[in-house]
Rosetta silent file (secondary structure, phi, psi, omega in degrees, C-alpha in Angstrom):
SEQUENCE: MPQQESCRVLVLGGYGHFGARIVRALSITPGITVIAAGRHPPHAAAHLPGVDLDTIELCRLNTADPDFATALAATRAHLVIHTAGPFQGQGFDVARACLQAGMHYIDLADGRDFVRDFPAQMDAAARLAQRSAISGASTLPGLSSAVVDALAPQFEPLRDIDIVIAPAQATPLGMATVRAVLSYCGQGFKCWIDGRWQRVVGWSNPQRVNFSRIGPRLASPCDVPDHDLLVQRYPGVRTVRFRAALELPFLSRCLAAIAGLRRIGLPLPMAALAGVFARAGRCFDRFGTDLGGMRIILHGQRGGQAHTVHWDLTAPMLHGPEIPTFAAVLLARRLARGEPLPIGAHACLGLISLAEFESEFARWQIDSAVS
SCORE:     score description
SCORE:     0.000 S_00000001
   1 L     0.000  122.612  179.631  101.323  108.014  123.940 S_00000001
   2 L   -59.635  145.818 -176.062  104.660  107.476  125.768 S_00000001
   3 L   -63.209  -33.935 -175.767  106.125  104.030  125.234 S_00000001
   4 L   -73.928  -15.104  179.793  106.380  103.311  128.953 S_00000001
   5 L   -79.242  135.160  177.754  102.661  103.852  129.470 S_00000001
   6 L   -62.129  131.248 -179.730  100.525  100.717  129.262 S_00000001
   7 E   -84.585  118.195 -179.109   98.485  100.776  126.068 S_00000001
   8 E   -88.753  113.944 -177.508   94.814  100.261  126.858 S_00000001
   9 E  -113.085  117.414  177.981   93.220   98.238  124.037 S_00000001
  10 E   -97.216  125.623  177.984   89.462   97.777  124.081 S_00000001
  11 E  -103.499  108.872 -179.331   88.146   94.839  122.032 S_00000001
  12 E   -83.396  121.593 -167.738   84.540   95.478  121.065 S_00000001
  13 L    85.895   35.289 -170.243   82.870   92.100  120.751 S_00000001
  14 L   -71.031   -8.022  175.222   85.557   90.768  123.061 S_00000001
  15 L  -111.151   10.943 -175.031   83.805   87.478  123.839 S_00000001
  16 L   -88.765 -172.385 -173.153   82.906   86.777  120.218 S_00000001
  17 L   -56.822  -49.282  178.986   84.296   84.481  117.534 S_00000001
  18 L   -97.788  -33.098 -179.206   87.258   86.702  116.614 S_00000001
  19 H   -58.407  -42.034 -179.446   87.212   89.122  119.539 S_00000001
  20 H   -62.825  -35.937  178.587   88.001   86.387  122.050 S_00000001
  21 H   -67.470  -38.753  177.867   91.044   85.352  120.010 S_00000001
  22 H   -67.077  -43.234  177.422   92.326   88.934  119.944 S_00000001
  23 H   -57.225  -45.809 -179.239   91.781   89.277  123.698 S_00000001
  24 H   -61.634  -44.768 -177.947   93.754   86.089  124.280 S_00000001
  25 H   -66.032  -42.149 -176.060   96.654   87.197  122.059 S_00000001
  26 H   -79.660  -22.678 -178.502   96.901   90.707  123.507 S_00000001
  27 H   -66.473  -21.013  179.112   96.418   89.638  127.129 S_00000001
  28 L  -107.327   13.360  179.091   99.893   88.064  127.090 S_00000001
  29 L   -94.101  121.823  178.972  101.509   90.940  125.181 S_00000001
  30 L   -58.144  141.214  175.581  103.786   93.130  127.337 S_00000001
  31 L    85.583    5.158 -179.704  102.743   96.745  127.556 S_00000001
  32 E  -122.989  131.367  168.130   99.063   96.143  126.791 S_00000001
  33 E  -105.764  121.305 -174.927   96.079   96.250  129.130 S_00000001
  34 E   -96.225  134.862  172.709   93.130   94.527  127.466 S_00000001
  35 E  -115.027  110.955  178.579   89.519   95.573  127.970 S_00000001
  36 E   -89.907  113.609 -173.815   87.108   92.886  126.740 S_00000001
  37 E  -113.607  138.765  177.104   83.828   94.637  125.975 S_00000001
  38 E  -166.909 -176.387 -176.637   80.474   93.118  125.144 S_00000001
  39 L   -79.634  -21.814 -174.070   76.819   93.119  126.037 S_00000001
  40 L  -135.862   79.400 -179.055   77.041   90.433  128.732 S_00000001
  41 H   -53.921  -34.210  178.395   80.255   90.559  130.831 S_00000001
  42 H   -61.253  -18.319  179.717   79.140   87.645  133.074 S_00000001
  43 H   -86.177   -3.190 -172.161   79.388   85.412  129.986 S_00000001
  44 H   -60.132  -44.062 -175.113   83.021   86.322  129.375 S_00000001
  45 H   -57.222  -38.921 -177.796   84.578   83.412  131.257 S_00000001
  46 H   -69.093  -22.759 -175.381   82.775   80.845  129.117 S_00000001
  47 H  -108.565    2.991 -179.734   84.041   82.450  125.914 S_00000001
  48 L  -124.386   56.340  179.274   87.615   83.259  126.947 S_00000001
  49 L   -63.271  139.726  179.732   89.199   79.858  127.677 S_00000001
  50 L    83.832   -1.465  178.301   92.873   80.108  128.456 S_00000001
  51 L  -102.999  127.129  174.685   92.647   83.780  129.439 S_00000001
  52 L   -76.037  107.016 -174.856   93.441   84.743  133.011 S_00000001
  53 H   -64.700  -18.110  176.896   90.515   87.059  133.732 S_00000001
  54 H   -71.975  -15.136 -177.610   92.534   88.703  136.497 S_00000001
  55 H   -96.603   -3.782 -179.261   94.869   90.117  133.847 S_00000001
  56 L  -127.117  168.295  173.887   92.167   91.850  131.779 S_00000001
  57 E  -107.469  145.337  175.767   89.285   94.237  132.355 S_00000001
  58 E  -115.041  141.134  175.222   85.680   93.438  131.479 S_00000001
  59 E  -149.278  155.404  177.966   83.071   96.020  130.641 S_00000001
  60 E   -93.225  122.719  174.998   79.579   96.200  129.234 S_00000001
  61 L  -141.359  132.906  177.128   79.270   98.049  125.946 S_00000001
  62 L  -131.458  117.676 -175.691   76.463   97.850  123.421 S_00000001
  63 L   -63.001  -17.757 -179.630   76.823   99.895  120.254 S_00000001
  64 L   -85.367  -11.114 -179.436   73.023  100.167  120.057 S_00000001
  65 L   -70.693  142.377  179.228   72.733  101.913  123.423 S_00000001
  66 L   -64.729  -24.472 -179.995   72.026  105.669  123.261 S_00000001
  67 L   -99.682   21.989 -177.151   74.823  106.324  125.781 S_00000001
  68 H   -55.621  -47.202 -176.318   77.395  104.200  123.903 S_00000001
  69 H   -61.200  -39.712  179.466   79.730  107.125  123.188 S_00000001
  70 H   -67.291  -44.313  179.322   79.755  108.198  126.847 S_00000001
  71 H   -64.800  -37.407  178.129   80.360  104.647  128.077 S_00000001
  72 H   -63.129  -47.843 -178.661   83.121  104.183  125.515 S_00000001
  73 H   -60.229  -32.624 -178.297   84.921  107.359  126.575 S_00000001
  74 H   -67.596  -17.351 -179.376   84.785  106.218  130.217 S_00000001
  75 L   -75.797  -17.334 -179.959   86.985  103.201  129.407 S_00000001
  76 L    58.810   30.913  178.870   89.977  105.507  128.730 S_00000001
  77 L   -70.713  148.649  172.480   91.116  103.191  125.935 S_00000001
  78 L   -90.089  -29.875 -176.460   93.903  104.282  123.614 S_00000001
  79 E  -140.252  137.695  173.494   92.808  101.899  120.857 S_00000001
  80 E  -114.940  129.377  173.007   89.503  100.219  120.010 S_00000001
  81 E  -108.813  114.029 -173.789   89.408   97.031  117.934 S_00000001
  82 E   -95.502  112.615 -179.631   85.894   96.582  116.551 S_00000001
  83 L  -116.808    3.061 -171.603   85.014   92.928  115.858 S_00000001
  84 L   -85.289   81.040  177.468   81.225   93.090  116.304 S_00000001
  85 L   -85.643 -168.790    0.346   79.984   92.290  112.786 S_00000001
  86 L   -72.908  150.767 -177.375   78.467   91.681  110.407 S_00000001
  87 L   -90.928  -13.065  175.201   79.732   94.898  108.820 S_00000001
  88 L   -61.356  119.499  179.574   77.545   94.602  105.733 S_00000001
  89 L    89.159   -8.664  176.954   75.055   97.431  106.184 S_00000001
  90 L   -72.642  152.205  171.077   76.784   98.936  109.244 S_00000001
  91 L   -94.006 -168.231 -175.256   77.434  102.643  109.419 S_00000001
  92 L  -106.866   20.502 -175.160   80.529  104.407  110.738 S_00000001
  93 H   -63.203  -37.844 -179.313   79.102  105.526  114.088 S_00000001
  94 H   -65.236  -46.505  178.179   81.432  103.333  116.168 S_00000001
  95 H   -60.107  -41.599 -179.010   84.530  104.657  114.408 S_00000001
  96 H   -63.799  -41.624  179.280   83.256  108.209  114.785 S_00000001
  97 H   -64.180  -39.020  179.013   82.650  107.734  118.533 S_00000001
  98 H   -63.380  -45.781 -178.345   86.167  106.354  118.988 S_00000001
  99 H   -66.276  -39.262  178.460   87.769  109.290  117.209 S_00000001
 100 H   -65.690  -26.848  176.989   85.683  111.821  119.120 S_00000001
 101 L   -87.042    2.780  178.612   86.891  110.162  122.340 S_00000001
 102 L    79.337   24.916 -177.685   90.510  110.520  121.184 S_00000001
 103 L  -108.372  144.170  168.373   90.994  106.807  120.512 S_00000001
 104 E   -69.608  157.642 -175.152   92.631  105.027  117.600 S_00000001
 105 E  -137.450  134.762  174.003   90.285  102.662  115.760 S_00000001
 106 E  -137.205  139.486  173.004   90.773   99.322  113.954 S_00000001
 107 E  -130.841  165.676  178.926   88.099   96.961  112.659 S_00000001
 108 L  -104.099   29.372 -173.230   87.928   93.496  111.119 S_00000001
 109 L   -61.688  140.943  172.806   85.328   94.526  108.554 S_00000001
 110 L  -122.597    4.940  176.980   84.858   92.426  105.435 S_00000001
 111 L   -69.824  126.492 -174.077   81.879   94.338  104.032 S_00000001
 112 H   -59.149  -52.639 -178.919   82.822   95.550  100.558 S_00000001
 113 H   -64.317  -40.313 -177.005   81.082   98.931  100.704 S_00000001
 114 H   -59.595  -52.644 -175.730   82.091   99.506  104.323 S_00000001
 115 H   -71.134  -40.295 -179.301   85.839   99.037  103.786 S_00000001
 116 H   -61.802  -42.744 -174.573   85.914  100.706  100.365 S_00000001
 117 H   -86.947  -10.907 -173.378   84.102  103.845  101.564 S_00000001
 118 H   -57.058  -49.262 -177.725   85.751  104.033  104.987 S_00000001
 119 H   -59.070  -44.578 -178.514   88.731  106.289  104.088 S_00000001
 120 H   -66.828  -36.962 -176.894   86.597  108.893  102.324 S_00000001
 121 H   -76.205  -31.666 -169.429   83.939  108.893  105.045 S_00000001
 122 H  -115.248   -3.809 -173.489   86.248  108.979  108.073 S_00000001
 123 H   -64.953  -42.253 -178.651   89.515  110.652  107.019 S_00000001
 124 H   -61.742  -43.480  179.795   88.533  114.191  107.997 S_00000001
 125 H   -65.547  -39.645 -179.707   87.420  113.077  111.470 S_00000001
 126 H   -66.216  -41.123 -179.636   90.568  110.998  111.973 S_00000001
 127 H   -71.046  -34.494  175.862   92.865  113.859  110.964 S_00000001
 128 H   -62.703  -39.627  179.517   90.977  116.306  113.150 S_00000001
 129 H   -82.383   -9.469 -175.044   91.490  113.947  116.097 S_00000001
 130 L    55.555   46.203  178.990   95.083  113.200  115.009 S_00000001
 131 L  -128.702  166.188  177.681   94.318  109.512  115.308 S_00000001
 132 E  -100.375  136.713  174.895   94.521  106.463  113.066 S_00000001
 133 E  -130.255  119.571 -171.875   91.385  104.708  111.809 S_00000001
 134 E  -127.797  126.099  179.862   91.935  101.451  109.907 S_00000001
 135 E  -113.969  146.542  178.708   89.264   99.270  108.327 S_00000001
 136 L    81.271   27.662  178.329   89.625   95.734  106.975 S_00000001
 137 L   -79.579   72.360 -175.383   92.422   94.646  109.325 S_00000001
 138 L  -151.566 -162.996  179.082   91.701   91.011  108.610 S_00000001
 139 H   -58.754  -42.934  177.356   92.436   88.317  106.032 S_00000001
 140 H  -119.900  125.748   -2.917   90.848   90.550  103.398 S_00000001
 141 H   -94.844    7.041 -174.164   92.313   92.938  102.472 S_00000001
 142 H   -58.118  -58.597 -179.727   95.012   92.977  105.181 S_00000001
 143 H   -74.901  -45.113 -176.125   96.712   89.643  104.437 S_00000001
 144 H   -57.591  -43.463 -179.665   95.646   89.298  100.810 S_00000001
 145 H   -69.387  -32.300  177.554   97.131   92.675   99.870 S_00000001
 146 H   -64.333  -39.416  178.085  100.346   91.898  101.781 S_00000001
 147 H   -65.278  -47.840 -178.760  100.801   88.733   99.703 S_00000001
 148 H   -64.493  -41.232  177.809  100.155   90.525   96.411 S_00000001
 149 H   -58.282  -39.862 -177.189  102.447   93.412   97.428 S_00000001
 150 H   -70.773  -32.311 -173.944  105.253   90.930   98.175 S_00000001
 151 H   -99.247  -19.631 -176.216  104.922   89.033   94.883 S_00000001
 152 H   -57.813  -34.534  179.667  103.902   91.798   92.448 S_00000001
 153 H   -60.527  -14.030  178.088  107.514   92.949   91.790 S_00000001
 154 H   -74.270  -10.642 -171.067  108.079   89.628   89.977 S_00000001
 155 L  -111.892  145.819  176.936  105.738   90.761   87.192 S_00000001
 156 L  -141.497   75.724    2.828  106.149   93.147   84.261 S_00000001
 157 L  -106.225  175.998  171.239  103.179   93.641   84.380 S_00000001
 158 E   -82.632  131.165 -175.529  100.797   91.874   86.786 S_00000001
 159 E  -114.456  -40.677 -172.448   97.563   90.991   84.988 S_00000001
 160 E  -132.180  137.713  176.517   95.393   88.619   87.063 S_00000001
 161 E  -125.366  120.443 -178.554   94.792   88.130   90.807 S_00000001
 162 E  -126.397  117.331 -175.619   92.809   85.077   91.916 S_00000001
 163 E  -118.231  131.585  177.404   92.209   84.552   95.666 S_00000001
 164 E  -133.385  129.562  173.567   90.528   81.508   97.231 S_00000001
 165 E  -110.168  135.750 -175.712   89.951   80.874  100.946 S_00000001
 166 E  -132.009   91.861 -179.750   89.110   77.327  102.051 S_00000001
 167 L   -72.407  152.609  172.902   88.118   76.903  105.716 S_00000001
 168 L   -66.994  147.057 -178.664   88.180   73.510  107.417 S_00000001
 169 L   -56.464  -41.044 -174.639   84.733   71.970  107.772 S_00000001
 170 L   -84.846    8.155  177.683   84.975   71.852  111.573 S_00000001
 171 L   -57.941  127.947  176.267   85.996   75.503  111.861 S_00000001
 172 L   -59.754  140.425 -177.448   83.882   77.172  114.576 S_00000001
 173 L  -114.156  126.724  169.810   81.441   79.636  113.049 S_00000001
 174 L   -83.526  147.959 -178.288   80.384   82.929  114.564 S_00000001
 175 H   -63.957  -31.903  177.481   76.851   84.012  113.725 S_00000001
 176 H   -62.263  -38.310  178.394   78.162   87.319  112.360 S_00000001
 177 H   -65.351  -45.174 -179.378   80.260   85.348  109.868 S_00000001
 178 H   -63.031  -43.347  179.288   77.311   83.203  108.796 S_00000001
 179 H   -63.129  -38.577  178.709   75.083   86.269  108.377 S_00000001
 180 H   -63.872  -43.095  179.710   77.772   87.983  106.318 S_00000001
 181 H   -60.794  -45.738 -176.115   78.097   84.929  104.063 S_00000001
 182 H   -76.091  -17.105 -176.318   74.362   84.681  103.484 S_00000001
 183 H   -62.660  -31.775 -179.678   73.919   88.423  102.948 S_00000001
 184 L  -113.483   10.883  175.482   75.210   88.175   99.370 S_00000001
 185 L   -66.945  118.981 -178.318   74.186   84.573   98.640 S_00000001
 186 L    82.847   -1.156  179.921   72.208   84.789   95.389 S_00000001
 187 L   -97.295  140.659  177.963   72.831   88.536   95.091 S_00000001
 188 E   -81.120  144.842  174.054   74.551   90.010   92.064 S_00000001
 189 E  -150.395  164.675 -173.841   77.656   92.170   92.409 S_00000001
 190 E   -94.366  136.902  174.424   80.322   93.561   90.108 S_00000001
 191 E  -127.158  147.977  178.702   83.761   92.036   89.596 S_00000001
 192 E   -85.545  103.285 -175.040   86.646   93.290   87.465 S_00000001
 193 E  -129.871  127.527  178.979   87.057   90.507   84.882 S_00000001
 194 L    54.228   37.883  172.962   88.961   90.749   81.591 S_00000001
 195 L    80.475   14.480  176.090   89.374   94.489   81.978 S_00000001
 196 E  -152.304  158.688  179.064   85.747   95.441   82.607 S_00000001
 197 E   -76.200  125.316  179.694   83.159   95.292   85.364 S_00000001
 198 E  -128.037  150.726 -177.261   81.005   92.174   85.047 S_00000001
 199 E   -89.006  129.736  171.990   78.128   90.911   87.184 S_00000001
 200 E  -125.715  165.538 -176.990   78.507   87.677   89.136 S_00000001
 201 E  -115.034  128.672 -177.475   76.171   86.057   91.675 S_00000001
 202 L   -58.856  130.424  176.003   77.303   85.282   95.223 S_00000001
 203 L    63.731   23.147  176.919   77.830   81.583   96.033 S_00000001
 204 L  -100.534  167.122  169.526   76.724   80.478   92.566 S_00000001
 205 L    48.677   58.013  179.036   78.444   78.254   90.002 S_00000001
 206 L   -62.062  135.367 -178.564   80.921   76.389   92.285 S_00000001
 207 E  -128.313  146.905 -176.337   84.088   75.384   90.446 S_00000001
 208 E   -69.182  133.702  175.484   86.879   73.009   91.396 S_00000001
 209 E  -129.786  135.923  177.303   90.093   74.554   92.753 S_00000001
 210 L   -97.102  146.015  177.518   93.266   72.655   93.635 S_00000001
 211 L  -122.532  168.016 -174.597   95.458   73.497   96.627 S_00000001
 212 L   -76.045  -39.388 -172.302   98.996   72.473   97.486 S_00000001
 213 L  -128.923    3.897  173.559   98.403   70.489  100.686 S_00000001
 214 L  -124.849  161.840 -176.548   94.651   70.068  101.061 S_00000001
 215 L   -65.757  161.583  177.996   92.208   68.288   98.818 S_00000001
 216 L   -63.411  149.766 -178.122   90.468   70.010   95.908 S_00000001
 217 E  -137.555  163.643  175.890   87.356   72.018   96.737 S_00000001
 218 E   -93.295  124.366 -175.621   84.455   73.723   95.045 S_00000001
 219 E  -113.809  141.118 -177.935   84.854   77.506   95.139 S_00000001
 220 E  -130.306  154.107 -177.674   82.151   80.136   94.616 S_00000001
 221 E   -67.542  142.218  175.461   82.230   83.936   94.243 S_00000001
 222 L  -131.700  150.478 -177.081   81.928   86.142   97.324 S_00000001
 223 L   -92.337  108.875 -173.710   81.502   89.910   97.590 S_00000001
 224 L  -136.162  163.930 -177.240   84.554   91.326   99.394 S_00000001
 225 L   -60.800  -28.900 -176.238   86.521   94.612   99.544 S_00000001
 226 H   -58.035  -28.297 -179.631   89.368   93.245   97.400 S_00000001
 227 H   -58.128  -35.109  177.559   87.185   93.486   94.285 S_00000001
 228 H   -93.078  -46.361 -168.755   87.483   97.267   94.489 S_00000001
 229 H   -69.763  -39.141 -179.331   90.666   97.846   96.470 S_00000001
 230 H   -74.102  -30.166  174.499   93.056   95.633   94.510 S_00000001
 231 H   -63.333  -41.109  178.690   91.758   97.008   91.207 S_00000001
 232 H   -70.270  -37.040 -173.704   92.593  100.494   92.488 S_00000001
 233 H   -74.812  -28.553 -176.793   95.942   99.442   93.959 S_00000001
 234 L  -121.765   79.370  178.960   97.228   97.729   90.808 S_00000001
 235 L   -57.559  136.185 -178.499   96.418   99.862   87.752 S_00000001
 236 L    96.042  -11.189  176.743   96.502   97.731   84.624 S_00000001
 237 L   -65.810  140.951 -172.390   95.396   94.547   86.353 S_00000001
 238 L   -94.515  -32.894 -177.686   92.962   92.710   84.090 S_00000001
 239 E  -145.151  134.385  169.385   91.103   90.470   86.544 S_00000001
 240 E  -127.445  120.327 -175.827   90.593   90.411   90.323 S_00000001
 241 E  -132.255  136.123  173.681   88.620   87.435   91.579 S_00000001
 242 E  -128.190  134.512  177.460   87.810   86.201   95.084 S_00000001
 243 E  -138.628  156.622  173.978   86.091   82.926   95.938 S_00000001
 244 E  -117.617  145.045 -174.782   85.457   80.828   99.038 S_00000001
 245 E  -129.402  108.368  174.485   85.599   77.033   99.041 S_00000001
 246 E   -71.198  154.765 -175.492   83.800   74.937  101.639 S_00000001
 247 L   -70.730  -37.652 -175.524   85.408   71.581  102.396 S_00000001
 248 L   -98.328  122.871 -179.395   82.366   69.426  101.640 S_00000001
 249 H   -56.229  -34.010 -178.579   80.951   69.590   98.089 S_00000001
 250 H   -59.653  -43.291 -178.857   77.429   68.912   99.405 S_00000001
 251 H   -70.857  -34.892  175.341   77.411   72.130  101.448 S_00000001
 252 H   -61.242  -41.412 -178.650   78.831   74.132   98.537 S_00000001
 253 H   -72.620  -29.827  174.555   76.005   72.876   96.357 S_00000001
 254 H   -63.041  -45.241  177.923   73.453   73.681   99.078 S_00000001
 255 H   -63.785  -39.015  178.413   74.631   77.288   99.097 S_00000001
 256 H   -63.713  -36.291  178.206   74.542   77.339   95.311 S_00000001
 257 H   -66.816  -42.532  176.631   70.948   76.070   95.435 S_00000001
 258 H   -61.555  -42.150  178.162   69.971   78.814   97.893 S_00000001
 259 H   -59.951  -41.006  179.447   71.709   81.325   95.621 S_00000001
 260 H   -64.353  -39.358  179.755   69.711   80.043   92.660 S_00000001
 261 H   -67.249  -41.305  178.074   66.411   80.374   94.520 S_00000001
 262 H   -67.654  -34.364 -177.530   67.198   83.934   95.605 S_00000001
 263 H   -63.655  -32.981  179.616   68.356   84.798   92.125 S_00000001
 264 L   -89.122    5.312  172.133   64.931   83.981   90.676 S_00000001
 265 L    98.923    7.452  178.235   63.277   86.123   93.326 S_00000001
 266 L   -68.376  123.569 -175.955   62.158   83.614   95.964 S_00000001
 267 L   -79.887   80.174 -178.896   61.882   85.630   99.232 S_00000001
 268 L   -78.543  142.491  178.031   63.873   83.376  101.560 S_00000001
 269 L   -79.784   83.450 -171.176   64.136   84.368  105.270 S_00000001
 270 H   -63.737  -33.769  179.119   67.919   84.737  105.268 S_00000001
 271 H   -62.236  -43.365  178.444   68.156   85.901  108.903 S_00000001
 272 H   -69.675  -36.476 -179.498   66.429   82.711  110.066 S_00000001
 273 H   -65.887  -24.874  179.507   68.431   80.583  107.637 S_00000001
 274 H   -59.622  -47.382  178.343   71.694   81.795  109.194 S_00000001
 275 H   -65.790  -41.096  179.627   70.988   79.893  112.406 S_00000001
 276 H   -62.904  -45.854 -178.095   69.709   76.857  110.539 S_00000001
 277 H   -64.916  -40.329 -179.779   72.734   76.736  108.249 S_00000001
 278 H   -64.111  -43.509 -179.938   75.180   77.128  111.150 S_00000001
 279 H   -69.816  -41.885 -179.140   73.559   74.292  113.126 S_00000001
 280 H   -64.683  -37.487 -179.277   73.143   72.018  110.122 S_00000001
 281 H   -60.422  -33.968  179.777   76.749   72.515  109.107 S_00000001
 282 H   -64.231  -25.954 -179.465   77.953   71.120  112.430 S_00000001
 283 L   -66.385  -18.121 -176.519   76.235   67.810  111.620 S_00000001
 284 L  -102.919    5.456 -175.303   78.769   67.260  108.820 S_00000001
 285 H   -59.178  -34.143 -176.797   81.923   67.972  110.817 S_00000001
 286 H   -66.249  -16.147  179.946   82.785   64.270  111.105 S_00000001
 287 H   -93.236   -2.321 -178.054   83.144   64.122  107.319 S_00000001
 288 L  -107.419 -169.933  179.697   85.713   66.926  107.195 S_00000001
 289 L  -123.420 -177.525  177.241   89.279   67.523  108.346 S_00000001
 290 L  -100.037   13.900 -175.974   91.067   70.049  110.537 S_00000001
 291 L  -101.217  126.488  171.454   92.895   71.580  107.560 S_00000001
 292 E  -115.645  165.241 -178.096   92.076   74.986  106.144 S_00000001
 293 E  -155.582  173.174  176.833   93.851   76.800  103.375 S_00000001
 294 E  -150.936  137.568  178.513   94.217   79.847  101.188 S_00000001
 295 E  -132.267  131.974  173.190   95.579   80.150   97.659 S_00000001
 296 E  -121.228  122.601 -179.729   96.521   83.280   95.743 S_00000001
 297 E  -112.663  125.493  178.553   97.377   82.861   92.069 S_00000001
 298 E  -115.210  131.528  176.351   99.029   85.720   90.192 S_00000001
 299 E  -119.189  148.291  174.879   99.364   85.788   86.406 S_00000001
 300 E   176.744 -146.855  178.912  101.265   88.216   84.249 S_00000001
 301 E  -129.202  153.864  175.358  104.500   88.559   82.344 S_00000001
 302 E  -147.804  122.129 -177.749  108.153   88.545   83.248 S_00000001
 303 L    59.620   32.033  178.879  110.895   89.220   80.750 S_00000001
 304 L    80.591    0.875 -179.979  108.352   89.118   77.959 S_00000001
 305 E  -114.506  153.262  175.793  107.197   85.620   78.903 S_00000001
 306 E   -60.812  137.627 -175.970  104.030   84.410   80.635 S_00000001
 307 E  -138.693  132.735  179.727  104.638   84.120   84.392 S_00000001
 308 E  -131.343  136.166  176.974  102.489   82.531   87.112 S_00000001
 309 E  -128.502  134.278  174.778  103.084   82.427   90.877 S_00000001
 310 E  -109.658  130.891  169.511  101.095   80.454   93.455 S_00000001
 311 E  -113.821  121.876 -177.102  101.079   81.409   97.143 S_00000001
 312 E  -120.811  136.040  175.274   99.597   78.682   99.334 S_00000001
 313 E  -119.711  137.320  176.037   98.751   78.727  103.021 S_00000001
 314 E  -129.054  123.530 -178.435   97.803   75.647  105.034 S_00000001
 315 E  -111.439  114.398 -179.429   96.374   75.955  108.553 S_00000001
 316 L   -89.003  171.559  168.572   96.309   72.715  110.615 S_00000001
 317 L    53.617   35.467  178.672   94.437   71.792  113.796 S_00000001
 318 L    59.462   30.974  178.430   91.560   74.218  113.163 S_00000001
 319 L   -84.804   -2.827 -178.347   93.921   77.179  113.510 S_00000001
 320 H   -53.777  -41.555 -178.956   92.399   78.893  110.472 S_00000001
 321 H   -64.727  -11.582  175.086   90.126   81.239  112.498 S_00000001
 322 H   -71.130  -29.897 -170.968   93.228   82.789  114.068 S_00000001
 323 H   -59.711  -43.356  179.847   94.287   84.237  110.705 S_00000001
 324 H   -63.200  -12.883 -179.108   91.630   87.009  110.482 S_00000001
 325 H   -92.456  -14.237 -170.143   92.887   88.360  113.834 S_00000001
 326 H   -62.052  -42.059 -176.071   96.575   88.682  112.938 S_00000001
 327 H   -61.965  -46.867 -179.734   96.413   92.114  111.296 S_00000001
 328 H   -64.346  -40.398  179.293   94.653   93.766  114.243 S_00000001
 329 H   -63.793  -44.465 -179.843   96.983   92.060  116.747 S_00000001
 330 H   -63.077  -40.883  179.450  100.090   93.156  114.833 S_00000001
 331 H   -68.341  -39.026  178.478   98.872   96.756  114.621 S_00000001
 332 H   -64.703  -41.742  178.363   97.971   96.840  118.332 S_00000001
 333 H   -65.199  -35.624  177.812  101.398   95.521  119.283 S_00000001
 334 H   -61.190  -45.783  179.123  102.992   98.136  117.054 S_00000001
 335 H   -63.743  -40.065 -179.103  101.149  100.896  118.911 S_00000001
 336 H   -65.262  -28.572  177.883  102.088   99.385  122.288 S_00000001
 337 L   -77.936   -2.919 -179.240  105.757   99.483  121.303 S_00000001
 338 L    89.468    8.304  178.032  105.437  103.217  120.796 S_00000001
 339 L   -87.822  132.989 -174.384  105.500  103.013  116.989 S_00000001
 340 L   -72.248  145.839  167.283  102.976  105.369  115.394 S_00000001
 341 L   -91.906  153.064 -174.971  100.016  104.222  113.341 S_00000001
 342 L   -66.937  126.190  178.429   99.297  106.327  110.233 S_00000001
 343 L   -64.846  142.833 -178.772   97.163  109.376  110.991 S_00000001
 344 E   105.969 -178.573 -178.498   93.931  109.506  109.002 S_00000001
 345 E  -104.904  134.667 -172.898   91.478  106.868  107.804 S_00000001
 346 E  -142.684  146.618  159.259   92.736  103.938  105.758 S_00000001
 347 E   -78.636  152.601 -172.671   91.740  100.587  104.369 S_00000001
 348 L   -80.686   73.092  175.153   94.264   98.008  105.582 S_00000001
 349 L  -126.056  133.870  177.803   96.492   97.921  102.513 S_00000001
 350 L    71.274   11.900 -177.561  100.242   98.371  102.593 S_00000001
 351 L   -97.745  -24.076 -177.589  100.266   98.672  106.385 S_00000001
 352 L  -132.909  133.316 -178.884  101.589   95.200  107.286 S_00000001
 353 L   -83.930  159.278  175.794  104.231   93.221  105.416 S_00000001
 354 H   -61.006  -35.613  178.983  103.968   89.553  104.524 S_00000001
 355 H   -60.962  -37.472  177.761  107.038   88.921  106.713 S_00000001
 356 H   -66.005  -41.638  175.830  105.145   90.259  109.739 S_00000001
 357 H   -62.000  -38.897 -177.288  102.248   87.915  109.009 S_00000001
 358 H   -63.820  -29.590  175.964  104.680   85.013  108.653 S_00000001
 359 H   -65.214  -34.443  176.214  105.906   85.589  112.200 S_00000001
 360 H   -75.085  -36.143  176.433  102.331   84.990  113.381 S_00000001
 361 H   -54.800  -43.396 -176.293  101.955   81.949  111.113 S_00000001
 362 H   -61.984  -33.938  179.501  104.921   80.356  112.895 S_00000001
 363 H   -63.494  -27.593 -173.854  103.229   80.732  116.285 S_00000001
 364 L  -113.509   15.254  178.347  100.305   78.630  115.056 S_00000001
 365 L    57.523   33.324  177.361  102.212   76.114  112.900 S_00000001
 366 L   -90.886  128.489 -175.172  100.617   77.630  109.804 S_00000001
 367 E  -100.646  138.629  171.731  102.606   76.918  106.659 S_00000001
 368 E  -135.385  145.941 -176.506  102.924   79.220  103.655 S_00000001
 369 E  -151.916  150.121  178.122  104.869   78.670  100.487 S_00000001
 370 E  -110.923  135.666  176.793  105.443   80.227   97.066 S_00000001
 371 L  -137.543    0.000    0.000  105.687   78.107   93.910 S_00000001
């Protein structure tokens, strides 16, 4: 695509929790024409505050429609950013339709199987189309891997990777996010711990974690792509662990209780509980703060001595939900500048540097520091 040509970026789920944020960021980016796509275009205005609707295009697209591929091709997009989760249990039909239409593809998937299997499943189609297809362009593994890549050279060797995300209590929740969280609540999955695969249970056994600038929180295991991808990326690593930490201990213990009930086989209606949990959580917002955070702890050796590095991120003013959008926004801007995206299908590892993320942090007064 010539650099002088406006890059048409279609955001699938463009009025949603993360899609709307991407639309807003790209709508003010020179050289990009944004197409906000969703099932109900008349609802767009209510979900795109601060976006001049005269500067973007709106279109109706539903991935479940039988004519989705035809409708997608009619948009003439150069790039599709897929934000319509949850990705747990999704297939690769949307990515395949984009590639067949000659479009680049990026998603914000956090489903472990989806992101892990994406390169093997989609690489042949992407190379045939001579397009780029990138999965997991979000906090995990996009940002998490960028942090580890930046700090790993300090170690000889790197042994342990421990990642914790801690959203602010009042963070707005999309239903896709809540459904994704509950999908593995009480379900067992494998983690690489002490050099072997061990079974842990989602959202069980909350443990206290300290952060640099926010209060301590209770963190519980979550099933994410990093469990597989970082083990593959760093041969010799002994442990890769990811946990999420809600701000209020009461809600962490509620999730742990649900996990315990599912673990013993109680058939809870998780789809219905997603709405209940999202609404109930809002009742506790007054007891929380506007601060979210993320901590990555790396252990290993340096010069024959034990070495530990902490990377801490603090997001004020409920800006935390912007972070999962940064990778997709950075990649879209790269394409709009005429810089090529890598041909083939990839998980989002090694594609964006920590320095590039830090430029986005500065826009949102998000602080990061290494200690």
